[in-house]
LOLO-25825 format. One record per residue (C-alpha): x, y, z. Coordinates in steps of 0.02 Angstrom, whole numbers, plus 50000, padded with zeros to 5 digits. Example, Ala and Ser with C-alpha at 12.3 -4.5 7.8 and 13.67 -1.06 7.14 Angstrom:
BEGIN
+-------+-------+-------+
:     X :     Y :     Z :
+-------+-------+-------+
: 50615 : 49775 : 50390 :
: 50684 : 49947 : 50357 :
+-------+-------+-------+
END
This chain:
BEGIN
+-------+-------+-------+
:     X :     Y :     Z :
+-------+-------+-------+
: 50004 : 49999 : 50003 :
: 50141 : 50126 : 50048 :
: 50230 : 50083 : 49880 :
: 50067 : 50119 : 49791 :
: 50043 : 50275 : 49876 :
: 50223 : 50323 : 49840 :
: 50189 : 50292 : 49654 :
: 50039 : 50402 : 49647 :
: 50115 : 50546 : 49751 :
: 50275 : 50550 : 49640 :
: 50172 : 50528 : 49481 :
: 50069 : 50680 : 49536 :
: 50219 : 50786 : 49568 :
: 50286 : 50737 : 49397 :
: 50126 : 50784 : 49312 :
: 50115 : 50947 : 49401 :
: 50291 : 50989 : 49334 :
: 50283 : 50909 : 49170 :
: 50114 : 50972 : 49105 :
: 50164 : 51144 : 49145 :
: 50323 : 51135 : 49030 :
: 50223 : 51038 : 48910 :
: 50103 : 51190 : 48887 :
: 50250 : 51304 : 48887 :
: 50354 : 51221 : 48758 :
: 50200 : 51182 : 48656 :
: 50169 : 51362 : 48641 :
: 50350 : 51401 : 48593 :
: 50353 : 51270 : 48465 :
: 50195 : 51326 : 48384 :
: 50257 : 51504 : 48377 :
: 50412 : 51434 : 48284 :
: 50300 : 51345 : 48168 :
: 50201 : 51513 : 48133 :
: 50038 : 51442 : 48203 :
: 49927 : 51599 : 48258 :
: 49917 : 51646 : 48447 :
: 49727 : 51607 : 48432 :
: 49745 : 51431 : 48381 :
: 49887 : 51400 : 48503 :
: 49775 : 51455 : 48646 :
: 49615 : 51358 : 48590 :
: 49704 : 51205 : 48550 :
: 49885 : 51185 : 48617 :
: 49858 : 51251 : 48786 :
: 49692 : 51159 : 48808 :
: 49767 : 50999 : 48753 :
: 49914 : 51030 : 48872 :
: 49802 : 51044 : 49020 :
: 49707 : 50874 : 48974 :
: 49870 : 50789 : 48937 :
: 49879 : 50710 : 49107 :
: 49704 : 50629 : 49081 :
: 49748 : 50576 : 48907 :
: 49901 : 50476 : 48955 :
: 49832 : 50410 : 49110 :
: 49667 : 50357 : 49034 :
: 49788 : 50277 : 48895 :
: 49875 : 50164 : 49019 :
: 49710 : 50127 : 49109 :
: 49638 : 50071 : 48940 :
: 49785 : 49952 : 48907 :
: 49739 : 49864 : 49072 :
: 49557 : 49851 : 49006 :
: 49504 : 49973 : 49143 :
: 49369 : 50064 : 49041 :
: 49268 : 50098 : 49200 :
: 49403 : 50186 : 49270 :
: 49436 : 50291 : 49113 :
: 49254 : 50349 : 49113 :
: 49277 : 50388 : 49300 :
: 49418 : 50492 : 49259 :
: 49338 : 50591 : 49132 :
: 49179 : 50630 : 49237 :
: 49283 : 50665 : 49386 :
: 49397 : 50781 : 49303 :
: 49267 : 50875 : 49223 :
: 49167 : 50886 : 49386 :
: 49329 : 50928 : 49476 :
: 49361 : 51059 : 49346 :
: 49198 : 51155 : 49367 :
: 49161 : 51125 : 49546 :
: 49330 : 51095 : 49646 :
: 49437 : 51201 : 49542 :
: 49314 : 51348 : 49490 :
: 49228 : 51338 : 49665 :
: 49392 : 51361 : 49750 :
: 49435 : 51505 : 49629 :
: 49274 : 51594 : 49669 :
: 49298 : 51566 : 49856 :
: 49467 : 51635 : 49866 :
: 49411 : 51784 : 49746 :
: 49266 : 51819 : 49872 :
: 49384 : 51817 : 50027 :
: 49485 : 51963 : 49929 :
: 49326 : 52047 : 49891 :
: 49358 : 52049 : 49702 :
: 49239 : 52063 : 49560 :
: 49239 : 51943 : 49411 :
: 49201 : 51992 : 49241 :
: 49212 : 51885 : 49077 :
: 49168 : 52031 : 48948 :
: 49269 : 51951 : 48807 :
: 49214 : 51777 : 48830 :
: 49122 : 51720 : 48670 :
: 48961 : 51641 : 48718 :
: 48984 : 51508 : 48585 :
: 49116 : 51431 : 48700 :
: 48973 : 51399 : 48826 :
: 48867 : 51323 : 48689 :
: 48999 : 51204 : 48641 :
: 49031 : 51152 : 48813 :
: 48845 : 51122 : 48841 :
: 48828 : 51013 : 48684 :
: 48994 : 50921 : 48716 :
: 48932 : 50873 : 48891 :
: 48772 : 50807 : 48821 :
: 48866 : 50711 : 48679 :
: 48975 : 50628 : 48821 :
: 48833 : 50591 : 48940 :
: 48731 : 50503 : 48792 :
: 48887 : 50404 : 48739 :
: 48929 : 50348 : 48919 :
: 48744 : 50284 : 48938 :
: 48730 : 50197 : 48777 :
: 48897 : 50126 : 48711 :
: 49056 : 50195 : 48795 :
: 49176 : 50066 : 48729 :
: 49133 : 50060 : 48553 :
: 49234 : 50118 : 48401 :
: 49083 : 50194 : 48339 :
: 49072 : 50308 : 48481 :
: 49252 : 50353 : 48483 :
: 49221 : 50397 : 48303 :
: 49081 : 50517 : 48344 :
: 49178 : 50599 : 48478 :
: 49331 : 50626 : 48374 :
: 49221 : 50700 : 48236 :
: 49155 : 50816 : 48360 :
: 49330 : 50874 : 48418 :
: 49384 : 50889 : 48236 :
: 49226 : 51001 : 48205 :
: 49256 : 51098 : 48364 :
: 49445 : 51131 : 48329 :
: 49397 : 51179 : 48142 :
: 49275 : 51305 : 48214 :
: 49408 : 51373 : 48334 :
: 49529 : 51382 : 48186 :
: 49426 : 51502 : 48090 :
: 49443 : 51631 : 48229 :
: 49271 : 51630 : 48289 :
: 49316 : 51580 : 48477 :
: 49418 : 51720 : 48569 :
: 49417 : 51669 : 48750 :
: 49577 : 51569 : 48750 :
: 49740 : 51682 : 48753 :
: 49919 : 51658 : 48759 :
: 49991 : 51755 : 48910 :
: 50133 : 51849 : 48831 :
: 50213 : 51881 : 49001 :
: 50234 : 51691 : 49019 :
: 50279 : 51638 : 48843 :
: 50440 : 51550 : 48808 :
: 50582 : 51670 : 48792 :
: 50719 : 51545 : 48763 :
: 50697 : 51453 : 48601 :
: 50855 : 51340 : 48604 :
: 50806 : 51163 : 48592 :
: 50626 : 51197 : 48624 :
: 50570 : 51040 : 48522 :
: 50682 : 50927 : 48618 :
: 50615 : 51002 : 48778 :
: 50441 : 50974 : 48717 :
: 50487 : 50792 : 48685 :
: 50558 : 50768 : 48850 :
: 50404 : 50849 : 48940 :
: 50299 : 50723 : 48850 :
: 50418 : 50571 : 48905 :
: 50401 : 50626 : 49088 :
: 50218 : 50661 : 49072 :
: 50192 : 50483 : 49010 :
: 50309 : 50404 : 49154 :
: 50196 : 50504 : 49275 :
: 50036 : 50439 : 49209 :
: 50108 : 50263 : 49225 :
: 50158 : 50287 : 49393 :
: 49982 : 50351 : 49450 :
: 49891 : 50217 : 49349 :
: 49994 : 50083 : 49428 :
: 49964 : 50144 : 49604 :
: 49794 : 50170 : 49568 :
: 49767 : 49991 : 49512 :
: 49866 : 49925 : 49656 :
: 49752 : 50018 : 49778 :
: 49601 : 49956 : 49692 :
: 49651 : 49774 : 49703 :
: 49719 : 49792 : 49883 :
: 49566 : 49876 : 49955 :
: 49442 : 49803 : 49826 :
: 49385 : 49974 : 49781 :
: 49282 : 49994 : 49623 :
: 49350 : 50066 : 49460 :
: 49225 : 50199 : 49467 :
: 49281 : 50265 : 49625 :
: 49465 : 50259 : 49596 :
: 49442 : 50343 : 49426 :
: 49333 : 50473 : 49497 :
: 49447 : 50515 : 49649 :
: 49627 : 50465 : 49628 :
: 49646 : 50474 : 49451 :
: 49537 : 50631 : 49426 :
: 49607 : 50728 : 49563 :
: 49784 : 50692 : 49513 :
: 49759 : 50725 : 49328 :
: 49666 : 50887 : 49369 :
: 49816 : 50963 : 49459 :
: 49876 : 51082 : 49313 :
: 49703 : 51152 : 49299 :
: 49700 : 51186 : 49502 :
: 49868 : 51264 : 49493 :
: 49839 : 51366 : 49335 :
: 49674 : 51422 : 49380 :
: 49713 : 51478 : 49557 :
: 49884 : 51571 : 49492 :
: 49777 : 51650 : 49348 :
: 49635 : 51706 : 49472 :
: 49754 : 51787 : 49593 :
: 49823 : 51895 : 49445 :
: 49651 : 51950 : 49394 :
: 49649 : 51843 : 49241 :
: 49467 : 51777 : 49263 :
: 49432 : 51753 : 49077 :
: 49592 : 51645 : 49055 :
: 49525 : 51539 : 49203 :
: 49359 : 51514 : 49125 :
: 49454 : 51484 : 48949 :
: 49570 : 51354 : 49028 :
: 49420 : 51257 : 49113 :
: 49313 : 51264 : 48958 :
: 49445 : 51196 : 48838 :
: 49500 : 51063 : 48960 :
: 49330 : 50986 : 48992 :
: 49302 : 50999 : 48806 :
: 49459 : 50895 : 48768 :
: 49425 : 50782 : 48909 :
: 49254 : 50727 : 48845 :
: 49283 : 50721 : 48663 :
: 49461 : 50647 : 48662 :
: 49498 : 50556 : 48824 :
: 49334 : 50464 : 48830 :
: 49366 : 50408 : 48648 :
: 49524 : 50311 : 48706 :
: 49441 : 50155 : 48764 :
: 49341 : 50133 : 48601 :
: 49504 : 50152 : 48500 :
: 49577 : 50002 : 48578 :
: 49433 : 49898 : 48500 :
: 49417 : 49794 : 48652 :
: 49224 : 49830 : 48694 :
: 49191 : 49643 : 48720 :
: 49318 : 49647 : 48869 :
: 49287 : 49816 : 48941 :
: 49098 : 49802 : 48939 :
: 49097 : 49654 : 49043 :
: 49005 : 49705 : 49210 :
: 48956 : 49879 : 49133 :
: 48793 : 49951 : 49205 :
: 48758 : 50124 : 49142 :
: 48631 : 50145 : 49292 :
: 48765 : 50141 : 49405 :
: 48826 : 50315 : 49334 :
: 48658 : 50407 : 49322 :
: 48686 : 50507 : 49482 :
: 48866 : 50556 : 49438 :
: 48814 : 50605 : 49256 :
: 48674 : 50709 : 49333 :
: 48804 : 50793 : 49448 :
: 48919 : 50827 : 49290 :
: 48764 : 50898 : 49195 :
: 48704 : 51004 : 49339 :
: 48882 : 51077 : 49371 :
: 48905 : 51122 : 49185 :
: 48740 : 51215 : 49173 :
: 48773 : 51308 : 49339 :
: 48946 : 51348 : 49273 :
: 48889 : 51407 : 49101 :
: 48751 : 51512 : 49177 :
: 48864 : 51601 : 49297 :
: 48987 : 51648 : 49165 :
: 48852 : 51716 : 49052 :
: 48788 : 51816 : 49198 :
: 48950 : 51878 : 49234 :
: 48982 : 51919 : 49052 :
: 48860 : 52068 : 49051 :
: 48950 : 52174 : 49186 :
: 49073 : 52151 : 49337 :
: 48996 : 52046 : 49474 :
: 49058 : 52029 : 49649 :
: 49131 : 51858 : 49683 :
: 49010 : 51765 : 49781 :
: 49067 : 51662 : 49938 :
: 48889 : 51565 : 49930 :
: 48926 : 51514 : 49748 :
: 49094 : 51453 : 49786 :
: 49035 : 51349 : 49936 :
: 48897 : 51269 : 49830 :
: 49024 : 51215 : 49686 :
: 49132 : 51136 : 49823 :
: 48985 : 51055 : 49911 :
: 48928 : 50973 : 49748 :
: 49099 : 50908 : 49721 :
: 49122 : 50838 : 49906 :
: 48950 : 50765 : 49905 :
: 48976 : 50684 : 49730 :
: 49124 : 50580 : 49813 :
: 48987 : 50488 : 49922 :
: 48889 : 50432 : 49764 :
: 49059 : 50377 : 49669 :
: 49110 : 50267 : 49831 :
: 48934 : 50182 : 49826 :
+-------+-------+-------+
END
């Protein structure tokens, strides 16, 4: 047990560092290749914050732990919009700061809602099929294509934090990916060992250990941005991360083409409550951003506590 916890702890620390570097060097590499800042923000950075979920889910899928992957996706998305955003709102309320999302394109919120409904539908019906994965990936391609044409402007590259040193940037990017893969493997192995030793369900391990561990980049980035007053950047990071988690990470099990194995013991009814939590959290998040888009609003301690309460209550349902 101690070894498993050590694996997870060390893996989380590696993910925290390597995912930050991955985003940094991805932006630098993209700039060297001449990609527009808009496209960098809406794809590379969002992909970077979702990369821990991608690699961790890949290794879980290799072990035929499809339910763990789904728990990771749902848990990460709920954590992003309740634990991460709730903590951010609560901290801003302590500082008596206002929030304002004036430059946030409302289309972002619509895309987030549509992708959430699509994810919920696929999880209920056939989450491990190649067809479902194809639908998710098509949705992702359509979304990226839409972003490419410059219609979404809520994701921006922070010029103060952009890569200044361009030497060996591609090698640094590759090394960051390698470290991230190693970290994902450590977390997955540790989680699997705990699952076996304590006889915990794949759903609970995926929803808690994997989801929280792989959401650390969003937690660190969002709190740092919020303290700098970059409220729109916080929203953009969370929206982009959730879209990539749903449309890309969830597609991983189906791409393994092992539906017959992964669907053994699968019962969609076990997930209804958590899917309801995901939907409710997403709707509350989008309505709040739309509300704060009209004019500056005082950050609400009550709302922050509501988001956090939703997350901690959901852990009870995941355990059952």
